[in-house]
C-alpha positions in Angstrom: -33.3 2.0 253.9 -36.2 0.0 255.5 -36.4 -3.7 255.2 -39.4 -5.8 256.4 -38.6 -8.7 258.7 -40.4 -11.0 256.3 -38.0 -10.0 253.5 -34.9 -10.7 255.5 -35.8 -13.9 257.1 -35.9 -16.9 254.7 -38.8 -19.2 255.2 -39.1 -22.8 254.4 -42.5 -23.5 253.1 -43.9 -26.8 252.1 -47.3 -27.7 250.7 -50.5 -27.5 252.7 -50.8 -31.2 253.2 -47.1 -32.0 253.6 -45.4 -33.4 256.7 -41.7 -32.5 256.7 -40.5 -35.5 258.8 -42.3 -38.0 256.6 -40.9 -36.3 253.5 -37.4 -36.7 255.0 -38.0 -40.4 255.7 -39.2 -41.0 252.2 -36.2 -39.1 250.8 -33.8 -41.3 252.8 -35.7 -44.4 251.5 -35.4 -43.1 247.9 -31.6 -42.6 248.3 -31.3 -46.2 249.7 -33.2 -47.6 246.7 -30.9 -45.7 244.3 -27.9 -47.2 246.2 -29.4 -50.7 245.8 -29.9 -50.2 242.1 -26.4 -48.9 241.8 -25.1 -51.8 243.8 -26.3 -54.2 241.1 -23.5 -52.9 238.8 -20.7 -53.6 241.4 -18.3 -56.5 241.2 -19.7 -58.6 244.0 -16.5 -60.7 244.2 -14.5 -57.7 245.3 -16.7 -57.0 248.3 -16.4 -59.0 251.6 -19.4 -61.3 252.1 -20.5 -59.7 255.4 -20.5 -56.2 253.9 -22.3 -57.5 250.8 -24.9 -59.2 253.0 -25.5 -56.1 255.2 -25.6 -53.6 252.4 -27.9 -55.6 250.2 -30.4 -56.3 253.0 -30.4 -52.8 254.4 -31.0 -51.2 251.0 -33.5 -53.9 250.2 -35.7 -52.8 253.1 -35.7 -49.3 251.7 -38.2 -50.1 248.9 -40.5 -51.7 251.4 -40.2 -48.7 253.8 -40.9 -46.2 251.0 -44.1 -48.0 249.9 -45.2 -48.5 253.5 -44.7 -44.9 254.4 -46.4 -43.7 251.3 -49.3 -46.0 251.9 -49.7 -45.0 255.5 -49.7 -41.3 254.7 -52.1 -41.8 251.8 -54.5 -43.6 254.2 -54.1 -40.9 256.8 -55.0 -38.1 254.4 -58.0 -40.1 253.1 -59.2 -40.6 256.7 -58.4 -37.0 257.9 -59.8 -35.3 254.8 -63.4 -34.1 254.5 -66.1 -36.5 253.4 
């Protein structure tokens, strides 16, 4: 039986104008935003103050990071695209 190399090897394809590393960073930021929203339903009194402070501030930066990354990429594609 003959198999083509292309049929055996799985390929990971992404869209034409996608950058995998940027998509990974945005995905991590999305997960952190979800964690921050989930954190709002936690009993804050049961968490030590230092962990509370660190967790809230780290996940709080995720929303800013997501919007910043998306804005930079949008501007990049506007600049790099044809006129």
